KOLTI-543532 format. One record per atom (N, C-alpha, C, O, CB): atom name; residue number from 1; x, y, z. Coordinates in steps of 0.1 Angstrom, whole numbers, plus 5000, padded with zeros to 4 digits. Glycine has a CB too. Layout:
(pt "CA",NUM,(X,Y,Z))
...
end
This chain:
(pt "N",1,(8099,0386,2809))
(pt "CA",1,(8113,0389,2809))
(pt "C",1,(8117,0398,2798))
(pt "O",1,(8112,0397,2787))
(pt "CB",1,(8121,0376,2808))
(pt "N",2,(8125,0408,2801))
(pt "CA",2,(8129,0418,2791))
(pt "C",2,(8139,0412,2782))
(pt "O",2,(8149,0406,2786))
(pt "CB",2,(8135,0430,2798))
(pt "N",3,(8137,0414,2769))
(pt "CA",3,(8147,0408,2759))
(pt "C",3,(8159,0417,2759))
(pt "O",3,(8158,0429,2760))
(pt "CB",3,(8140,0408,2745))
(pt "N",4,(8171,0410,2758))
(pt "CA",4,(8183,0417,2758))
(pt "C",4,(8190,0415,2744))
(pt "O",4,(8186,0406,2737))
(pt "CB",4,(8193,0413,2769))
(pt "N",5,(8200,0423,2741))
(pt "CA",5,(8207,0421,2729))
(pt "C",5,(8214,0407,2729))
(pt "O",5,(8215,0400,2719))
(pt "CB",5,(8218,0432,2727))
(pt "N",6,(8219,0403,2741))
(pt "CA",6,(8225,0390,2743))
(pt "C",6,(8216,0379,2739))
(pt "O",6,(8219,0370,2731))
(pt "CB",6,(8230,0388,2757))
(pt "N",7,(8203,0379,2744))
(pt "CA",7,(8193,0369,2741))
(pt "C",7,(8190,0370,2726))
(pt "O",7,(8188,0359,2720))
(pt "CB",7,(8180,0372,2749))
(pt "N",8,(8189,0382,2720))
(pt "CA",8,(8185,0383,2706))
(pt "C",8,(8196,0377,2698))
(pt "O",8,(8193,0370,2688))
(pt "CB",8,(8184,0398,2703))
(pt "N",9,(8209,0379,2701))
(pt "CA",9,(8220,0373,2693))
(pt "C",9,(8220,0358,2695))
(pt "O",9,(8222,0351,2685))
(pt "CB",9,(8234,0379,2698))
(pt "N",10,(8217,0353,2707))
(pt "CA",10,(8216,0338,2709))
(pt "C",10,(8205,0332,2701))
(pt "O",10,(8206,0322,2695))
(pt "CB",10,(8214,0335,2724))
(pt "N",11,(8194,0340,2700))
(pt "CA",11,(8182,0335,2692))
(pt "C",11,(8186,0334,2677))
(pt "O",11,(8182,0325,2670))
(pt "CB",11,(8170,0344,2694))
(pt "N",12,(8194,0344,2672))
(pt "CA",12,(8198,0344,2658))
(pt "C",12,(8207,0332,2656))
(pt "O",12,(8205,0325,2645))
(pt "CB",12,(8206,0357,2655))
(pt "N",13,(8215,0329,2665))
(pt "CA",13,(8224,0317,2663))
(pt "C",13,(8216,0304,2663))
(pt "O",13,(8219,0295,2655))
(pt "CB",13,(8235,0317,2675))
(pt "N",14,(8206,0304,2672))
(pt "CA",14,(8197,0292,2672))
(pt "C",14,(8190,0290,2659))
(pt "O",14,(8187,0279,2655))
(pt "CB",14,(8187,0293,2683))
(pt "N",15,(8187,0301,2652))
(pt "CA",15,(8181,0301,2639))
(pt "C",15,(8191,0298,2627))
(pt "O",15,(8187,0297,2616))
(pt "CB",15,(8174,0314,2636))
(pt "N",16,(8203,0296,2631))
(pt "CA",16,(8213,0293,2621))
(pt "C",16,(8220,0305,2614))
(pt "O",16,(8228,0303,2605))
(pt "CB",16,(8207,0285,2610))
(pt "N",17,(8217,0317,2619))
(pt "CA",17,(8224,0329,2614))
(pt "C",17,(8237,0331,2620))
(pt "O",17,(8239,0328,2632))
(pt "CB",17,(8214,0341,2616))
(pt "N",18,(8247,0335,2612))
(pt "CA",18,(8260,0337,2618))
(pt "C",18,(8265,0351,2618))
(pt "O",18,(8276,0354,2622))
(pt "CB",18,(8270,0329,2610))
(pt "N",19,(8256,0360,2612))
(pt "CA",19,(8260,0374,2612))
(pt "C",19,(8248,0383,2613))
(pt "O",19,(8237,0379,2611))
(pt "CB",19,(8268,0377,2599))
(pt "N",20,(8250,0396,2616))
(pt "CA",20,(8240,0406,2617))
(pt "C",20,(8245,0419,2615))
(pt "O",20,(8257,0422,2616))
(pt "CB",20,(8232,0405,2630))
(pt "N",21,(8236,0429,2612))
(pt "CA",21,(8240,0443,2610))
(pt "C",21,(8236,0451,2622))
(pt "O",21,(8226,0448,2628))
(pt "CB",21,(8235,0448,2597))
(pt "N",22,(8243,0462,2624))
(pt "CA",22,(8239,0472,2634))
(pt "C",22,(8225,0477,2632))
(pt "O",22,(8218,0479,2641))
(pt "CB",22,(8249,0483,2635))
(pt "N",23,(8222,0479,2619))
(pt "CA",23,(8208,0484,2616))
(pt "C",23,(8197,0474,2621))
(pt "O",23,(8187,0478,2624))
(pt "CB",23,(8207,0486,2601))
(pt "N",24,(8200,0461,2620))
(pt "CA",24,(8191,0451,2625))
(pt "C",24,(8189,0452,2640))
(pt "O",24,(8177,0451,2645))
(pt "CB",24,(8195,0437,2622))
(pt "N",25,(8200,0455,2647))
(pt "CA",25,(8199,0456,2662))
(pt "C",25,(8191,0469,2665))
(pt "O",25,(8182,0469,2673))
(pt "CB",25,(8213,0457,2668))
(pt "N",26,(8193,0480,2658))
(pt "CA",26,(8186,0492,2659))
(pt "C",26,(8171,0491,2657))
(pt "O",26,(8163,0496,2664))
(pt "CB",26,(8192,0503,2650))
(pt "N",27,(8168,0484,2646))
(pt "CA",27,(8154,0481,2643))
(pt "C",27,(8147,0473,2653))
(pt "O",27,(8135,0475,2656))
(pt "CB",27,(8153,0475,2629))
(pt "N",28,(8154,0463,2659))
(pt "CA",28,(8148,0454,2668))
(pt "C",28,(8146,0460,2682))
(pt "O",28,(8138,0456,2690))
(pt "CB",28,(8157,0441,2669))
(pt "N",29,(8155,0470,2685))
(pt "CA",29,(8155,0477,2698))
(pt "C",29,(8153,0492,2696))
(pt "O",29,(8162,0499,2699))
(pt "CB",29,(8167,0474,2706))
(pt "N",30,(8141,0496,2690))
(pt "CA",30,(8140,0510,2686))
(pt "C",30,(8139,0520,2698))
(pt "O",30,(8142,0532,2696))
(pt "CB",30,(8127,0511,2679))
(pt "N",31,(8137,0515,2710))
(pt "CA",31,(8136,0524,2721))
(pt "C",31,(8150,0527,2728))
(pt "O",31,(8151,0535,2737))
(pt "CB",31,(8126,0519,2732))
(pt "N",32,(8160,0519,2723))
(pt "CA",32,(8173,0521,2729))
(pt "C",32,(8181,0531,2720))
(pt "O",32,(8180,0531,2708))
(pt "CB",32,(8180,0507,2730))
(pt "N",33,(8190,0538,2727))
(pt "CA",33,(8198,0548,2720))
(pt "C",33,(8209,0540,2712))
(pt "O",33,(8213,0529,2716))
(pt "CB",33,(8205,0558,2729))
(pt "N",34,(8215,0546,2702))
(pt "CA",34,(8226,0540,2695))
(pt "C",34,(8238,0538,2704))
(pt "O",34,(8245,0527,2703))
(pt "CB",34,(8230,0549,2683))
(pt "N",35,(8240,0547,2713))
(pt "CA",35,(8252,0545,2723))
(pt "C",35,(8250,0533,2732))
(pt "O",35,(8259,0526,2734))
(pt "CB",35,(8253,0558,2731))
(pt "N",36,(8238,0531,2736))
(pt "CA",36,(8234,0520,2745))
(pt "C",36,(8236,0507,2738))
(pt "O",36,(8242,0497,2743))
(pt "CB",36,(8220,0521,2751))
(pt "N",37,(8231,0506,2725))
(pt "CA",37,(8232,0494,2717))
(pt "C",37,(8247,0491,2715))
(pt "O",37,(8251,0479,2715))
(pt "CB",37,(8225,0495,2704))
(pt "N",38,(8255,0501,2711))
(pt "CA",38,(8269,0498,2709))
(pt "C",38,(8276,0494,2721))
(pt "O",38,(8285,0485,2720))
(pt "CB",38,(8276,0511,2703))
(pt "N",39,(8272,0499,2733))
(pt "CA",39,(8278,0495,2745))
(pt "C",39,(8275,0480,2748))
(pt "O",39,(8284,0472,2752))
(pt "CB",39,(8273,0503,2757))
(pt "N",40,(8263,0476,2745))
(pt "CA",40,(8259,0462,2747))
(pt "C",40,(8267,0453,2737))
(pt "O",40,(8271,0442,2741))
(pt "CB",40,(8244,0460,2745))
(pt "N",41,(8268,0457,2725))
(pt "CA",41,(8276,0449,2715))
(pt "C",41,(8290,0449,2719))
(pt "O",41,(8297,0438,2717))
(pt "CB",41,(8274,0456,2701))
(pt "N",42,(8296,0459,2724))
(pt "CA",42,(8310,0459,2729))
(pt "C",42,(8312,0449,2740))
(pt "O",42,(8322,0442,2741))
(pt "CB",42,(8314,0473,2734))
(pt "N",43,(8302,0448,2749))
(pt "CA",43,(8303,0438,2760))
(pt "C",43,(8303,0424,2754))
(pt "O",43,(8310,0416,2759))
(pt "CB",43,(8291,0440,2770))
(pt "N",44,(8294,0422,2745))
(pt "CA",44,(8293,0408,2739))
(pt "C",44,(8307,0405,2732))
(pt "O",44,(8311,0394,2732))
(pt "CB",44,(8282,0407,2729))
(pt "N",45,(8312,0415,2725))
(pt "CA",45,(8325,0413,2718))
(pt "C",45,(8336,0410,2728))
(pt "O",45,(8345,0402,2726))
(pt "CB",45,(8329,0425,2710))
(pt "N",46,(8336,0417,2740))
(pt "CA",46,(8347,0415,2750))
(pt "C",46,(8346,0402,2756))
(pt "O",46,(8355,0396,2762))
(pt "CB",46,(8346,0426,2761))
(pt "N",47,(8334,0396,2756))
(pt "CA",47,(8332,0382,2761))
(pt "C",47,(8334,0371,2751))
(pt "O",47,(8333,0359,2754))
(pt "CB",47,(8318,0381,2767))
(pt "N",48,(8338,0376,2739))
(pt "CA",48,(8341,0366,2728))
(pt "C",48,(8328,0360,2722))
(pt "O",48,(8329,0350,2715))
(pt "CB",48,(8349,0355,2733))
(pt "N",49,(8317,0366,2723))
(pt "CA",49,(8304,0361,2718))
(pt "C",49,(8302,0365,2703))
(pt "O",49,(8296,0358,2695))
(pt "CB",49,(8293,0365,2726))
(pt "N",50,(8307,0378,2700))
(pt "CA",50,(8305,0383,2687))
(pt "C",50,(8318,0390,2683))
(pt "O",50,(8327,0393,2691))
(pt "CB",50,(8293,0393,2686))
(pt "N",51,(8320,0394,2670))
(pt "CA",51,(8331,0401,2666))
(pt "C",51,(8327,0411,2655))
(pt "O",51,(8319,0407,2646))
(pt "CB",51,(8342,0391,2660))
(pt "N",52,(8331,0423,2656))
(pt "CA",52,(8329,0433,2645))
(pt "C",52,(8340,0431,2635))
(pt "O",52,(8351,0435,2637))
(pt "CB",52,(8328,0447,2651))
(pt "N",53,(8336,0426,2623))
(pt "CA",53,(8346,0424,2612))
(pt "C",53,(8346,0436,2602))
(pt "O",53,(8355,0437,2594))
(pt "CB",53,(8343,0411,2605))
(pt "N",54,(8336,0444,2603))
(pt "CA",54,(8335,0457,2595))
(pt "C",54,(8325,0466,2602))
(pt "O",54,(8317,0461,2610))
(pt "CB",54,(8330,0453,2580))
(pt "N",55,(8326,0478,2599))
(pt "CA",55,(8318,0488,2606))
(pt "C",55,(8303,0485,2604))
(pt "O",55,(8298,0486,2593))
(pt "CB",55,(8320,0502,2600))
(pt "N",56,(8296,0481,2615))
(pt "CA",56,(8282,0478,2614))
(pt "C",56,(8279,0464,2610))
(pt "O",56,(8267,0460,2609))
(pt "CB",56,(8275,0487,2605))
(pt "N",57,(8289,0456,2608))
(pt "CA",57,(8287,0442,2605))
(pt "C",57,(8293,0433,2615))
(pt "O",57,(8305,0434,2618))
(pt "CB",57,(8293,0439,2590))
(pt "N",58,(8285,0424,2621))
(pt "CA",58,(8290,0416,2632))
(pt "C",58,(8289,0401,2629))
(pt "O",58,(8279,0397,2622))
(pt "CB",58,(8282,0419,2645))
(pt "N",59,(8298,0393,2634))
(pt "CA",59,(8298,0379,2632))
(pt "C",59,(8295,0372,2646))
(pt "O",59,(8302,0376,2656))
(pt "CB",59,(8311,0373,2626))
(pt "N",60,(8286,0363,2647))
(pt "CA",60,(8284,0356,2659))
(pt "C",60,(8294,0344,2660))
(pt "O",60,(8295,0336,2650))
(pt "CB",60,(8269,0350,2660))
(pt "N",61,(8302,0344,2671))
(pt "CA",61,(8312,0334,2672))
(pt "C",61,(8307,0321,2678))
(pt "O",61,(8303,0321,2690))
(pt "CB",61,(8324,0340,2680))
(pt "N",62,(8307,0310,2671))
(pt "CA",62,(8303,0297,2677))
(pt "C",62,(8312,0293,2688))
(pt "O",62,(8324,0297,2688))
(pt "CB",62,(8302,0286,2666))
(pt "N",63,(8307,0286,2697))
(pt "CA",63,(8314,0282,2709))
(pt "C",63,(8328,0275,2705))
(pt "O",63,(8338,0277,2713))
(pt "CB",63,(8306,0272,2717))
(pt "N",64,(8328,0268,2695))
(pt "CA",64,(8341,0261,2691))
(pt "C",64,(8352,0271,2686))
(pt "O",64,(8363,0267,2685))
(pt "CB",64,(8338,0251,2681))
(pt "N",65,(8348,0283,2684))
(pt "CA",65,(8358,0293,2679))
(pt "C",65,(8360,0304,2690))
(pt "O",65,(8368,0313,2687))
(pt "CB",65,(8354,0299,2666))
(pt "N",66,(8353,0303,2701))
(pt "CA",66,(8354,0314,2711))
(pt "C",66,(8368,0316,2717))
(pt "O",66,(8371,0327,2721))
(pt "CB",66,(8344,0312,2721))
(pt "N",67,(8376,0305,2718))
(pt "CA",67,(8389,0307,2724))
(pt "C",67,(8398,0315,2715))
(pt "O",67,(8407,0322,2719))
(pt "CB",67,(8395,0293,2727))
(pt "N",68,(8396,0314,2702))
(pt "CA",68,(8403,0322,2692))
(pt "C",68,(8397,0336,2690))
(pt "O",68,(8405,0345,2687))
(pt "CB",68,(8404,0315,2678))
(pt "N",69,(8384,0337,2693))
(pt "CA",69,(8378,0350,2692))
(pt "C",69,(8373,0354,2678))
(pt "O",69,(8369,0365,2676))
(pt "CB",69,(8387,0360,2697))
(pt "N",70,(8375,0345,2668))
(pt "CA",70,(8370,0349,2655))
(pt "C",70,(8368,0336,2647))
(pt "O",70,(8373,0325,2650))
(pt "CB",70,(8381,0357,2647))
(pt "N",71,(8359,0336,2638))
(pt "CA",71,(8356,0325,2629))
(pt "C",71,(8363,0326,2616))
(pt "O",71,(8366,0338,2612))
(pt "CB",71,(8341,0323,2627))
(pt "N",72,(8366,0316,2609))
(pt "CA",72,(8372,0317,2596))
(pt "C",72,(8363,0326,2586))
(pt "O",72,(8351,0325,2587))
(pt "CB",72,(8374,0303,2589))
(pt "N",73,(8370,0334,2579))
(pt "CA",73,(8362,0343,2570))
(pt "C",73,(8353,0337,2560))
(pt "O",73,(8344,0343,2555))
(pt "CB",73,(8372,0352,2563))
(pt "N",74,(8356,0324,2557))
(pt "CA",74,(8348,0317,2547))
(pt "C",74,(8334,0315,2552))
(pt "O",74,(8324,0314,2544))
(pt "CB",74,(8354,0303,2544))
(pt "N",75,(8332,0316,2565))
(pt "CA",75,(8319,0314,2571))
(pt "C",75,(8310,0326,2568))
(pt "O",75,(8297,0324,2567))
(pt "CB",75,(8320,0312,2586))
(pt "N",76,(8315,0338,2567))
(pt "CA",76,(8307,0350,2566))
(pt "C",76,(8310,0359,2554))
(pt "O",76,(8304,0369,2553))
(pt "CB",76,(8309,0358,2579))
(pt "N",77,(8319,0355,2546))
(pt "CA",77,(8324,0364,2535))
(pt "C",77,(8312,0367,2525))
(pt "O",77,(8311,0379,2521))
(pt "CB",77,(8335,0357,2527))
(pt "N",78,(8303,0358,2523))
(pt "CA",78,(8292,0361,2514))
(pt "C",78,(8283,0372,2520))
(pt "O",78,(8280,0382,2513))
(pt "CB",78,(8283,0348,2512))
(pt "N",79,(8280,0371,2532))
(pt "CA",79,(8271,0381,2539))
(pt "C",79,(8279,0395,2539))
(pt "O",79,(8272,0405,2537))
(pt "CB",79,(8267,0377,2553))
(pt "N",80,(8292,0395,2542))
(pt "CA",80,(8299,0407,2543))
(pt "C",80,(8300,0414,2529))
(pt "O",80,(8298,0426,2528))
(pt "CB",80,(8314,0404,2548))
(pt "N",81,(8302,0406,2519))
(pt "CA",81,(8303,0412,2505))
(pt "C",81,(8289,0418,2501))
(pt "O",81,(8289,0429,2495))
(pt "CB",81,(8308,0402,2495))
(pt "N",82,(8279,0411,2505))
(pt "CA",82,(8265,0417,2502))
(pt "C",82,(8263,0430,2510))
(pt "O",82,(8257,0439,2505))
(pt "CB",82,(8254,0406,2505))
(pt "N",83,(8267,0430,2522))
(pt "CA",83,(8266,0441,2531))
(pt "C",83,(8274,0453,2525))
(pt "O",83,(8269,0465,2525))
(pt "CB",83,(8271,0439,2545))
(pt "N",84,(8285,0451,2519))
(pt "CA",84,(8293,0461,2513))
(pt "C",84,(8289,0465,2499))
(pt "O",84,(8293,0475,2493))
(pt "CB",84,(8308,0457,2513))
(pt "N",85,(8280,0456,2493))
(pt "CA",85,(8275,0459,2480))
(pt "C",85,(8286,0456,2469))
(pt "O",85,(8286,0463,2459))
(pt "CB",85,(8270,0473,2479))
(pt "N",86,(8295,0447,2472))
(pt "CA",86,(8306,0444,2463))
(pt "C",86,(8304,0430,2457))
(pt "O",86,(8301,0420,2464))
(pt "CB",86,(8319,0445,2470))
(pt "N",87,(8308,0429,2445))
(pt "CA",87,(8309,0416,2438))
(pt "C",87,(8322,0410,2441))
(pt "O",87,(8332,0417,2442))
(pt "CB",87,(8306,0417,2423))
(pt "N",88,(8323,0397,2442))
(pt "CA",88,(8336,0391,2444))
(pt "C",88,(8336,0377,2437))
(pt "O",88,(8325,0371,2435))
(pt "CB",88,(8340,0390,2459))
(pt "N",89,(8347,0372,2435))
(pt "CA",89,(8348,0359,2429))
(pt "C",89,(8355,0350,2439))
(pt "O",89,(8366,0352,2443))
(pt "CB",89,(8356,0359,2415))
(pt "N",90,(8348,0339,2443))
(pt "CA",90,(8353,0330,2452))
(pt "C",90,(8360,0318,2445))
(pt "O",90,(8353,0311,2437))
(pt "CB",90,(8342,0325,2462))
(pt "N",91,(8372,0316,2446))
(pt "CA",91,(8379,0306,2439))
(pt "C",91,(8384,0295,2449))
(pt "O",91,(8390,0298,2459))
(pt "CB",91,(8392,0311,2431))
(pt "N",92,(8380,0283,2447))
(pt "CA",92,(8384,0272,2455))
(pt "C",92,(8393,0263,2447))
(pt "O",92,(8391,0261,2435))
(pt "CB",92,(8372,0265,2462))
(pt "N",93,(8401,0256,2454))
(pt "CA",93,(8410,0246,2447))
(pt "C",93,(8405,0232,2449))
(pt "O",93,(8411,0223,2444))
(pt "CB",93,(8424,0247,2452))
end
């Protein structure tokens, strides 16, 4: 069976990962064009499976958040800040 981006994203989620980068998709599917990969990601986003929260940074939406279409930013803020190469201070009360 041919691996799809959908299956790949589902496997990431099974491994406990909640986010990924476009560069990871490109590296995992080197024979696919950038346009094709973006089209596949757009389809997953339109189905509420993933959300692009920053250019090239995607969040996998758990089933319990799919009706809202986004997960709370606290779930992925660490990974996003690392992706952006920015330091931040997380203050909790």
